[in-house]
Wavefront OBJ file of the C-alpha trace (Angstrom):
o trace
v 0.000 0.000 0.000
v 1.334 3.408 -0.944
v 2.371 5.758 1.819
v 0.715 8.505 -0.235
v -2.816 7.631 0.929
v -5.396 10.208 -0.232
v -7.266 12.139 2.445
v -10.787 10.758 2.923
v -13.389 12.957 1.282
v -15.725 12.694 4.293
v -13.460 15.104 6.171
v -13.838 18.815 5.464
v -10.440 20.492 5.862
v -10.598 23.179 8.565
v -9.414 26.687 7.730
v -5.684 27.311 7.883
v -4.823 28.114 11.506
v -4.661 31.852 12.056
v -2.895 33.661 14.895
v -5.815 33.038 17.271
v -6.728 29.527 16.030
v -5.968 26.510 18.228
v -2.734 24.750 17.379
v -3.299 21.007 17.076
v -3.487 18.303 14.430
v -7.115 17.907 13.302
v -8.629 15.207 11.061
v -8.748 16.250 7.418
v -5.945 18.801 7.560
v -3.873 18.953 4.398
v -0.072 18.959 4.365
v 0.330 22.732 4.411
v -2.031 23.086 7.363
v -0.227 20.378 9.343
v 3.183 21.921 8.623
v 1.743 25.317 9.526
v 0.981 24.062 13.025
v 4.471 22.547 13.367
v 6.397 25.531 12.054
v 4.518 27.995 14.246
v 5.322 25.967 17.349
v 8.973 25.498 16.296
v 9.321 29.234 15.728
v 7.927 29.947 19.199
v 10.225 27.377 20.832
v 13.239 28.343 18.647
v 13.964 24.776 17.539
v 14.912 23.510 14.090
v 14.970 19.683 14.222
v 11.691 17.743 14.048
v 10.937 14.006 14.142
v 7.579 12.871 12.711
v 6.268 9.287 12.898
v 2.923 7.829 11.945
v 0.560 7.209 14.898
v 2.789 9.183 17.289
v 3.119 12.786 18.494
v 5.657 15.077 16.876
v 9.074 15.250 18.573
v 11.562 18.134 18.593
v 15.267 18.336 19.479
v 16.039 20.723 22.334
v 18.928 21.378 24.717
v 17.494 18.668 26.957
v 17.367 16.017 24.213
v 14.224 14.915 22.363
v 10.865 16.183 23.630
v 7.388 15.309 22.380
v 4.686 17.839 21.541
v 1.801 15.940 23.078
v -0.492 18.964 23.122
v -0.614 18.916 19.306
v -2.082 15.435 19.217
v -1.050 12.337 17.276
v -0.061 12.320 13.587
v -2.176 9.726 11.797
v -0.907 7.791 8.756
v -3.134 10.068 6.619
v -1.490 13.131 8.194
v 1.972 11.771 7.420
v 1.070 11.092 3.788
v -0.245 14.625 3.384
v 2.896 16.105 4.980
v 5.163 14.145 2.646
v 3.155 15.173 -0.422
v 3.390 18.824 0.622
v 7.153 18.546 1.122
v 7.555 16.919 -2.300
v 5.378 19.646 -3.820
v 7.881 22.201 -2.529
v 10.976 20.155 -3.330
v 13.753 22.217 -4.875
v 13.952 21.508 -8.583
v 17.199 20.707 -10.378
v 15.879 22.168 -13.626
v 15.276 25.632 -12.089
v 12.550 25.984 -14.742
v 14.988 25.410 -17.626
v 13.309 23.689 -20.582
v 9.995 23.148 -18.793
v 7.100 23.868 -21.099
v 4.291 22.193 -19.149
v 1.846 24.023 -16.946
v 2.892 24.301 -13.317
v 0.064 22.103 -12.001
v 0.967 19.292 -14.374
v 4.637 19.477 -13.390
v 3.745 19.287 -9.683
v 1.570 16.213 -10.148
v 4.284 14.582 -12.254
v 6.811 15.361 -9.525
v 4.640 13.703 -6.873
v 4.032 10.603 -9.034
v 7.736 10.226 -9.780
v 8.588 10.652 -6.094
v 5.993 8.028 -5.155
v 7.570 5.511 -7.526
v 11.099 6.322 -6.388
v 10.213 6.144 -2.684
v 8.372 2.836 -3.151
v 11.495 1.378 -4.745
v 14.212 2.848 -2.514
v 12.262 3.037 0.798
v 14.104 6.270 1.623
v 14.237 9.805 0.204
v 16.662 12.630 0.981
v 15.959 16.067 -0.451
v 15.732 19.791 0.242
v 12.625 21.972 0.167
v 11.972 25.609 -0.495
v 10.587 27.532 2.436
v 6.928 26.663 3.015
v 4.358 29.399 3.796
v 2.484 29.001 7.060
v -0.325 30.888 8.718
v -2.152 33.811 7.134
v 0.521 36.440 7.713
v 2.733 35.578 4.741
v 5.458 34.019 6.905
v 7.599 31.246 5.446
v 9.738 28.623 7.080
v 13.414 28.448 6.272
v 14.531 25.979 3.634
v 14.104 22.401 4.762
v 16.352 19.353 4.801
v 14.209 16.218 4.650
v 14.677 12.488 5.041
v 11.617 10.290 4.576
v 11.887 6.616 5.514
v 9.910 3.556 6.551
v 10.092 1.828 9.928
v 7.983 -0.428 12.142
v 5.520 2.418 12.780
v 5.142 3.224 9.091
v 6.204 6.452 7.402
v 8.720 8.605 9.257
v 10.088 12.042 8.382
v 13.111 13.794 9.840
v 12.995 17.520 9.105
v 15.558 20.223 9.751
v 14.566 23.850 9.285
v 17.613 25.520 7.776
v 18.534 28.996 8.931
v 18.750 31.578 6.153
v 20.876 33.780 8.436
v 24.608 33.027 8.357
v 26.208 34.010 11.688
v 29.580 35.674 12.060
v 32.408 33.513 13.416
v 32.610 35.674 16.554
v 29.083 34.621 17.564
v 29.772 30.882 17.426
v 31.955 30.618 20.527
v 35.334 30.643 18.753
v 37.851 32.899 20.464
v 39.034 36.069 18.640
v 42.593 34.805 18.038
v 41.370 31.591 16.383
v 38.789 33.562 14.385
v 41.556 35.799 13.067
v 43.724 32.800 12.118
v 40.795 31.088 10.349
v 40.156 34.172 8.237
v 43.831 34.595 7.414
v 44.076 30.901 6.492
v 41.246 30.943 3.943
v 42.939 33.768 2.077
v 45.806 31.457 1.112
v 46.175 30.641 -2.556
v 46.127 26.887 -2.029
v 45.866 24.220 0.647
v 43.489 21.934 2.522
v 41.325 23.199 5.397
v 39.370 20.660 7.461
v 36.467 21.318 9.815
v 35.661 18.120 11.707
v 33.290 16.837 14.352
v 30.367 14.463 14.888
v 26.958 14.906 13.274
v 25.177 17.908 14.774
v 28.354 19.639 15.949
v 27.823 22.735 13.798
v 30.427 22.017 11.099
v 28.187 23.361 8.314
v 27.549 26.581 10.236
v 31.257 27.174 10.864
v 32.095 26.570 7.196
v 29.237 28.832 6.093
v 30.528 31.617 8.358
v 34.002 31.280 6.841
v 32.737 31.222 3.243
v 30.313 34.111 3.819
v 33.106 36.278 5.238
v 35.336 35.361 2.288
v 32.714 36.172 -0.365
v 32.109 39.591 1.220
v 35.764 40.549 1.620
v 37.755 38.981 -1.236
v 37.445 38.572 -5.021
v 37.168 34.811 -5.500
v 35.226 32.225 -7.447
v 33.940 29.835 -4.775
v 32.429 26.506 -5.887
v 30.576 24.243 -3.453
v 29.373 20.639 -3.863
v 26.973 19.796 -1.024
v 24.523 17.044 -0.117
v 22.305 18.912 0.557
v 22.932 22.662 0.531
v 22.286 23.934 4.049
v 23.114 27.626 3.708
v 22.562 29.717 0.604
v 24.905 32.634 -0.073
v 23.281 35.757 -1.530
v 24.761 37.608 -4.481
v 24.798 40.916 -2.616
v 25.826 42.334 0.744
v 25.507 45.417 2.919
v 27.309 48.313 1.269
v 30.288 49.156 3.536
v 30.278 52.804 2.369
v 26.549 53.515 2.358
v 24.700 52.019 5.351
v 21.243 50.710 4.518
v 22.100 49.997 0.877
v 22.975 46.689 -0.761
v 25.775 46.137 -3.236
v 27.071 43.181 -5.260
v 29.505 40.871 -3.459
v 33.105 40.942 -4.732
v 33.113 37.119 -4.963
v 30.890 34.817 -6.990
v 29.621 31.629 -5.340
v 28.533 28.621 -7.431
v 26.561 26.198 -5.233
v 25.671 22.714 -6.456
v 23.474 20.229 -4.618
v 23.754 16.488 -5.168
v 20.544 15.122 -6.658
v 19.394 18.567 -7.768
v 22.233 20.140 -9.739
v 24.517 17.111 -10.200
v 23.451 13.480 -10.439
v 25.906 12.208 -7.838
v 28.622 13.291 -5.432
v 31.135 11.565 -7.707
v 30.027 13.693 -10.667
v 30.306 16.844 -8.593
v 33.846 15.915 -7.542
v 34.815 15.146 -11.125
v 33.455 18.379 -12.581
v 34.417 20.869 -9.880
v 37.880 21.714 -11.244
v 36.448 22.504 -14.692
v 34.682 25.575 -13.324
v 37.959 27.464 -12.749
v 37.475 27.911 -8.988
v 39.789 29.645 -6.550
v 38.095 28.079 -3.509
v 36.343 24.692 -3.380
v 33.992 23.539 -0.639
v 33.204 19.818 -0.621
v 30.468 19.107 1.900
v 32.039 15.912 3.198
v 35.004 13.594 2.596
v 33.260 10.231 2.388
v 35.830 7.963 0.783
v 39.287 7.744 -0.765
v 38.093 9.242 -4.047
v 36.851 12.379 -2.288
v 40.085 12.596 -0.285
v 42.161 12.273 -3.443
v 40.125 15.006 -5.136
v 40.733 17.330 -2.187
v 44.477 16.683 -2.078
v 44.948 16.925 -5.850
v 43.009 20.198 -5.979
v 45.084 21.590 -3.092
v 48.314 20.536 -4.777
v 47.309 22.146 -8.095
v 46.698 25.623 -6.684
v 43.235 25.606 -5.122
v 42.107 26.259 -1.580
v 39.888 23.349 -0.498
v 37.559 23.227 2.513
v 35.796 20.058 3.623
v 34.606 18.063 6.636
v 35.209 14.719 8.335
v 33.260 13.014 11.113
v 36.153 12.924 13.570
v 36.935 14.573 16.907
v 40.392 16.075 17.359
v 43.344 16.617 15.029
v 45.066 13.317 15.870
v 41.962 11.253 15.118
v 41.427 13.231 11.920
v 44.862 12.277 10.587
v 44.204 8.677 11.634
v 40.847 8.653 9.835
v 42.439 9.896 6.612
v 45.014 7.096 6.777
v 42.213 4.537 7.194
v 41.086 5.418 3.672
v 44.381 4.147 2.236
v 46.315 0.848 2.305
v 49.169 0.638 4.785
v 51.862 0.884 2.102
v 50.520 4.314 1.029
v 50.540 5.914 4.484
v 53.993 7.509 4.256
v 53.164 9.143 0.916
v 49.773 10.376 2.174
v 51.322 11.882 5.303
v 53.992 13.594 3.230
v 51.298 15.174 1.049
v 49.288 16.256 4.091
v 52.342 17.829 5.697
v 52.733 19.903 2.525
v 49.123 20.971 1.816
v 47.277 20.970 5.168
v 46.441 24.494 6.339
v 44.450 23.720 9.493
v 42.243 21.223 11.286
v 39.418 22.800 13.264
v 37.624 20.078 15.227
v 34.530 21.016 17.176
v 31.638 19.687 19.224
v 28.426 21.077 20.713
v 27.858 20.385 24.405
v 24.794 20.794 26.593
v 25.844 23.759 28.685
v 24.499 25.105 31.957
v 22.216 27.597 30.201
v 22.487 26.697 26.496
v 24.505 24.622 24.064
v 28.199 25.498 24.075
v 30.811 25.087 21.345
v 34.114 23.462 22.237
v 36.919 22.823 19.794
v 40.505 21.894 19.030
v 42.523 23.895 16.519
v 45.759 22.903 14.794
v 47.393 25.111 12.195
v 50.181 23.809 10.018
v 52.255 26.952 10.249
v 55.839 25.824 10.902
v 58.332 23.006 10.322
v 57.613 21.366 13.692
v 53.926 20.854 12.843
v 54.677 19.650 9.314
v 57.264 17.200 10.672
v 54.817 15.883 13.300
v 52.218 15.265 10.571
v 54.707 13.583 8.244
v 55.881 11.283 11.043
v 52.468 10.572 12.525
v 52.538 6.914 11.483
v 55.289 6.314 14.015
v 53.106 7.541 16.886
v 50.773 10.349 17.836
v 52.790 11.892 20.685
v 54.715 14.384 18.547
v 51.473 15.601 16.997
v 49.841 15.930 20.420
v 52.861 17.937 21.587
v 52.600 20.504 18.765
v 48.871 20.972 19.440
v 49.906 22.349 22.855
v 52.173 24.946 21.248
v 51.255 28.637 21.083
v 48.668 29.429 18.421
v 46.956 26.054 18.669
v 44.042 25.085 20.916
v 43.981 21.681 22.629
v 40.581 20.028 23.118
v 40.961 19.266 26.832
v 42.454 22.677 27.614
v 39.534 24.423 25.929
v 37.115 22.127 27.754
v 38.753 23.056 31.088
v 38.318 26.745 30.266
v 34.591 26.227 29.625
v 34.206 24.402 32.956
v 36.150 26.999 34.940
v 33.993 29.768 33.458
v 30.823 27.946 34.552
v 29.573 27.307 31.016
v 29.446 23.501 31.435
v 28.990 21.332 34.518
v 31.371 18.716 35.934
v 29.572 15.751 34.350
v 29.785 17.324 30.876
v 33.471 18.105 31.394
v 34.299 14.543 32.455
v 32.319 12.912 29.645
v 33.717 15.147 26.897
v 37.456 14.887 27.733
v 39.791 13.116 25.332
v 42.371 12.296 28.007
v 40.263 10.544 30.645
v 42.986 10.578 33.312
v 44.169 14.171 33.195
v 43.019 17.224 35.172
v 40.734 15.439 37.591
v 42.081 17.712 40.319
v 40.050 20.687 39.039
v 36.766 18.956 39.934
l 1 2 3 4 5 6 7 8 9 10 11 12 13 14 15 16 17 18 19 20 21 22 23 24 25 26 27 28 29 30 31 32 33 34 35 36 37 38 39 40 41 42 43 44 45 46 47 48 49 50 51 52 53 54 55 56 57 58 59 60 61 62 63 64 65 66 67 68 69 70 71 72 73 74 75 76 77 78 79 80 81 82 83 84 85 86 87 88 89 90 91 92 93 94 95 96 97 98 99 100 101 102 103 104 105 106 107 108 109 110 111 112 113 114 115 116 117 118 119 120 121 122 123 124 125 126 127 128 129 130 131 132 133 134 135 136 137 138 139 140 141 142 143 144 145 146 147 148 149 150 151 152 153 154 155 156 157 158 159 160 161 162 163 164 165 166 167 168 169 170 171 172 173 174 175 176 177 178 179 180 181 182 183 184 185 186 187 188 189 190 191 192 193 194 195 196 197 198 199 200 201 202 203 204 205 206 207 208 209 210 211 212 213 214 215 216 217 218 219 220 221 222 223 224 225 226 227 228 229 230 231 232 233 234 235 236 237 238 239 240 241 242 243 244 245 246 247 248 249 250 251 252 253 254 255 256 257 258 259 260 261 262 263 264 265 266 267 268 269 270 271 272 273 274 275 276 277 278 279 280 281 282 283 284 285 286 287 288 289 290 291 292 293 294 295 296 297 298 299 300 301 302 303 304 305 306 307 308 309 310 311 312 313 314 315 316 317 318 319 320 321 322 323 324 325 326 327 328 329 330 331 332 333 334 335 336 337 338 339 340 341 342 343 344 345 346 347 348 349 350 351 352 353 354 355 356 357 358 359 360 361 362 363 364 365 366 367 368 369 370 371 372 373 374 375 376 377 378 379 380 381 382 383 384 385 386 387 388 389 390 391 392 393 394 395 396 397 398 399 400 401 402 403 404 405 406 407 408 409 410 411 412 413 414 415 416 417 418 419 420 421 422 423 424 425 426 427
C-alpha cells in the first residue's frame, strides 16, 4: 500500500490556523495546514529539528534532548502522507525551470508521481525543500532538509529547518585569536582546510561563516558541492560605504546540490575543477576518491575546505590514513604535511544555560607541525605535543576553560574529555 494515501473525502479540511486559532493536528488537515501548526510551534520554541512518525506525536530536538509535543495530538498515517506530499510539492527543482514547457500544475503532479515511484522502490528519500508558507501572515519557514523513511511504525520524516541567516564567526563561541587565524588561512592561494566533528556539531555553520566572510571581503570564485545545501549565499551584501544599501559581493559563489544540480557526489567531484574555482567547498570527505580530489586540488593551486566526522586533530589524521592501504601511508602523510592548512575540530555540548561550542585547533604553520604530521605513522605523541604549542588550541584545555567559566557542569566536562585521566584535580 502506498504511503501517499489520499485524504478521505468525508473530512472537510478546517481553515488554515490563524494567529488566534488553536494549534493542534485535526482530522482532514492537508499537508500545508499540518506543517503550519508545526512551524509555528517550532518558531515559538526556537527549535529547528523535528521528528515525525505515523501514529505518534511530533518530537523536537532541544537542549534537553528529544521532547514530544503531546499537546498537538497524534499524527495519523493520513497526516503523514499529506505532509510528505506537501514537502515533495515544494521540493527544490534541479531544472530551475529550464526547458519546462508544461503548466505548473501538471509538473507538480508529475513530480509527486515520480517521487511516489522512487520512494516505493528505494524506501528512503533525501531532499531539500523551499521555504513553506504558514499561517495567514505571509510568513515562510526556512529551507528544509528532509529524510523520509519507513520503519515499524510506518512512514517517518526527519525535518531540519535551515537557517537563512549566516552568523559571524565571533558569535559561534570561537575565540578572537582563532577567528583571526581562520580568516587569514582561507585567504591562502592553495591548501586543505578541514572542519571536523560528529553529526550535529555545527560544522556546516562554521564553514558557512568562513565562506560568507570570504565572499564579502575577497574577489574569488567559490564553488561548493553539497549534499544537501544547508546555507545559501546571496549575491549581494551590505554596502560598507553607504549604510542601509545593498551592493554586489566581490566574490561569486557557485553552489551545487547532489541530486538537484549534479546526479551524484562523484560527478560533482569530477566536474568541480572545470569551473575554474579559486576556492572549493566539498560538503564531506566520504571515501578515498573524495580525499584524493581534495588533495589533488590543493596541490594544483586551489584552496579546499571540507569536513570529516572525527573529533580532534590526531583522530582526523588517523581517519584519513584509514582510507588508504598501509603501504601508502607515508606518501599520504607527506602530502598532508605539505598541503594541510588547518584542522578545526569542534563539538556542541549541553551547557548550563544553552549549548556550548568546544573545539581543538591545529594550524600547520611551521616546520615542527609539518614534521609531526609527516611522522604521525610512528606515533601520535609528537602531533599531540605541537597541538599544545602557542597558536593552537587543545581540546581538553579548551574544555577546562569552559568548565572553569561555569559554562558547562562537571559531568559534561568529564564525559567530553579526550584524556580521561588528566586534570581530575580541578573537579
